[in-house]
N, C-alpha and C positions, 0 to 999 in steps of 0.2 A: 469779546466782549466788547460790552456796550458801552456810554453815558446817560445813566439816566437819573432820575430822581429819587429821593427815598420815600418810603409808603407811611400810610397813615396808622396811627396805632391800632393795638387789635389783632395783627394781621399773626397765625401763631409763627413760631419758631418752625422754619423748614417749607410752610405756605405759599406760594407765589400772592403779592399783592391785587384785590383785585383792580379789575382794568380800568384805568380811568383817573383811580385817584391816587397821583403822584402828587406830595409835598411841593415837590417843587427843591428840595434841598439834595444839591449832587451828591453821588458817589458811583465810586465803581466796583462795578458791580456785575453777576451774570445775571441777563435775564430770569427771573422770580426766586433771587436769592434775598434774605432779608439783610436788614443795612447791619451790618456785624459790625458794633461797637462804637455806630454813629449817635449823638447825642440826645437822650431824648426817645429813642425808642427801646420802650421798656423789655420787650420780647429779646432783645438780643443776646448772643450766646455768655452765660457767667452775668446777667447783672441781675442785680438785687429786683422782689418787686413782682416775678412774672406771676403771671395768674395760673387758677388752681390747674393740674398737670401738664405744669407747661417748668415746671420741678428745673431748674439749674442744675448745674453739672456740681454737684459736691458744697451745696449751699449750707455754710453754716446753720446752725443750729434746729438745720432740718430733723425730724422725730422718727422715722427711718429711711438715711440714703440706699440708693439700692447701688451696686458695685455697675462699674462701666461697661457698658452692654448689654446688663442684664433689667430685666424687668419684674418685679410682684416677687423679686428676695427678700425675707424680710430683716435682713440684717447683712453686714457690708462683711465681706470674707477676706482673710491673709491672701496677700501677694500670692497669684497661683494654685491659690487650694479651690474648692468646688465644695459649696456644701459645709462651711464650719462655720459651724454653731457664734462662736466668741469673735470677736474682732482682733485682728493682732497685729496691729502694727510694730514697724520695724523695733526691733530693741526696743519693744515690750519690758519693764522689769520679770512680769510673771510668764515671759513667753521663751524659752529653750534656741538660743542663737546658733543656724547653722552656719560653716563653714560656705565660703563663698560659691557657688555653683553645686552644693550639695542639696538634696532630698529634706525637706523639714524631719526634723525627728534623727535626722542619719548619723549625724555626728551633736552634740550638746556640748555646750558651755567650751566651745571651741576657742583655745589663747587667744590665737592669732590670725590675721587674714593670710587665708593655704596653711597653716604650722598644724601639721600632725597633732593628736592630744600628747598635753604633755611637753609641746617644742616649745621654742623661743618666741616671744612674741615679735609680731611684723618690725622690721626696725631695727631691731638686736641683735647683735652678731655672734654667733657660735665664738666660742674663746677658742684661742689659735689652739694649734695643735704642738707638742714641745718637739723643738727642734731636733733634743736629744734624742727621743725616743725611735725614730726610724730606722737611726745605726743601732740602737741598741737591740728593739725588738726581731733585728734580724741578724745578728747573732746569737740571741738566745734561744733557748731550745723550749718547749713545749710548758716549762713550767714558768718562763718570763724570768731566766734567774741565770748566771755567767757564773762559770769557776774559774778560775785561774788563767788554763788557756781561752777562752773567750772574751777574758777584761784584756789580756794583751790585743786580743784581736779588734777588739771596740775603741783601744785607746789606739794601736797602728792606725786605722782605717779613719778616725775622727782624724788623724795629723795633728795629737796636738805635741808628740813631742819635739814637731818641728824639724829640723839639723841635726837634731841629736839622735845619740842613736834607742830605737826601739826599747820598751820593759824586756827587762827576763821575766818568763816564768817566775823564777824566784821567785823577784821582785812584785811581783803580780797576786801570788799569791800571801807574801807579808800586807799586798793592801787588804783586801779581802778580810785578812783576819782582823785589822784594826775594825772593821764594822760589822763585824758577821756575829751581829749581837745576839740568836737564835742561834750559831754555832751549826749550821749546814755547808759550810766551807763552800759557801755559794752567794752572790750577791743579786737584790731586787735591784728595778728600777729607781727608786728611791734612795737606795742604798749607795746603787750608783755615781747617780747628781750630786750625791753630799761627797763623796769623791773626788770628783771633778770639781769640783768648789775649793777645797783644804790644794788639790794638786794644781790650784792656777796659781794660787798665794803662794805654795813653797817655788815654785819655777819663777815666780816674779824679782821672787826671794832671791835664788840660785842666779838672773840672768842681769841684779842689780848687781851683786858682788864678781861677778867674774866681768871685770872690770877690761882685763886683754881679750875679752871675746876669744877666750883660747875653749870655751866648753866644760872647763873641771876649775877646780876650786884648792887651794893648797887650803894648809890645815891654818893657819890664821883668820881664811876667811869662813872657813868650816866654824871654830868657832863662833863668828861674829854671827850667822846664818842659824846656828845651833841657839844663840841668845837669843836674838830676833824671836824666836817663835814660842821663848818663858822659858825655855830646860837650863838651867843652872849645872853646866859638867865644871868636874876639875880639869886641871889640865891632865891628872892622870888617866881619867876618862876620855878627853878627847881623846889624848892618845891613842887610847884601846881604839877607840871608834876606827882613828885616822888609819890605825893600823891594819883592821879588818874589812879595810870599805878602800881601801887606796889602788893605785894601777900608778905604776913609778912614779909617786909621791905625791897624786894628783887623786881628787873626787870627781866623777861623772857624773854626769845629770841620771841618767839610771842609777847608780851607787849612791849618790845623793839621796833620790827616795826613797831606797829601800832604807838606807839608814836613820832619813829621819822618820818614817814611817814606821819603823821598829824604834826609837828612842821614845815616839808616845803610846803607842801600844803598851809597852812599859812603864811609861811616867804614870799613864791612866790605871792598870794595873794597881801600880806601887802606892797612890794616893787613894783607892781606894779601901786598903787597909789601912794607912795611916791614919787613925781616925780624927788622931788629936791635931793633925795638919804641924808636927811638929818634924817632919821628915826623917821619921821611924814607925818600921813596920815590923808585925810579927807574922810571918809565913811559913807555912810549912814544906818540908822540904819535895813532900808528892805536890804540892800547889804548887808553890814554886817553880817546881823542872816541867809539870804541863804548861803552865803558860810561857815560859822562857822556851821551849822547845816548838810550841803553836808557831811562834812569829819569827 
């Protein structure tokens, strides 16, 4: 590279200046190169006012700009396209946008960067998976429903009972009856989640009343638990429940869940017939027996 002075006005862009006609304006350049960016050089790259035949690249207001490195093409084509009759700037409303790196027209109206059709926009996280689904689906069959045996397995593997004895199959049967609204004898995932919430509340009540942490309730504690669930039972009814579910005069967690589930199921059934909400219902014998034996 040599130090040389500028060149006179009129030298075409890219042409060496005539010998001996340097103006004395210093600039660093290779011999024969134009004074790019030097004030007063009208043919400098990108400068307005270039003479005919020396139109700078993409001059504003040019009638028919040509694409980069092309000549003689009447209209500018879209990026990467050849011979496109209409200019298609990026994100122009009437042009279908493709995904990054895709061929034009292959995936119109992609919702987000790199996302498939119908996917989430870029930056929007996918909804988190339900943490209960993995355990449920691993036990459920092809119909994605669980019976009493599978329910016991789900609750045991989830560690719900903790230090308490695992639920028996009989207790799990009663749980399914409680939420089996379509009478299939099985429980689907939404019903399983609903049961989980109910059991969680009952477990908290049991633990709050088990003051000595013996894992069991006496008759008075049982009465308080039932009342906290909104069921008003007479001393005679409490005594009957205690006699049915006690072990050595105590109600343990598995039996507590079983009796609470049955009380709720029977109460819901009775209230569905007690239309006047007076504590009185008319039941047919077969209707009563069918429900009583199923729960």
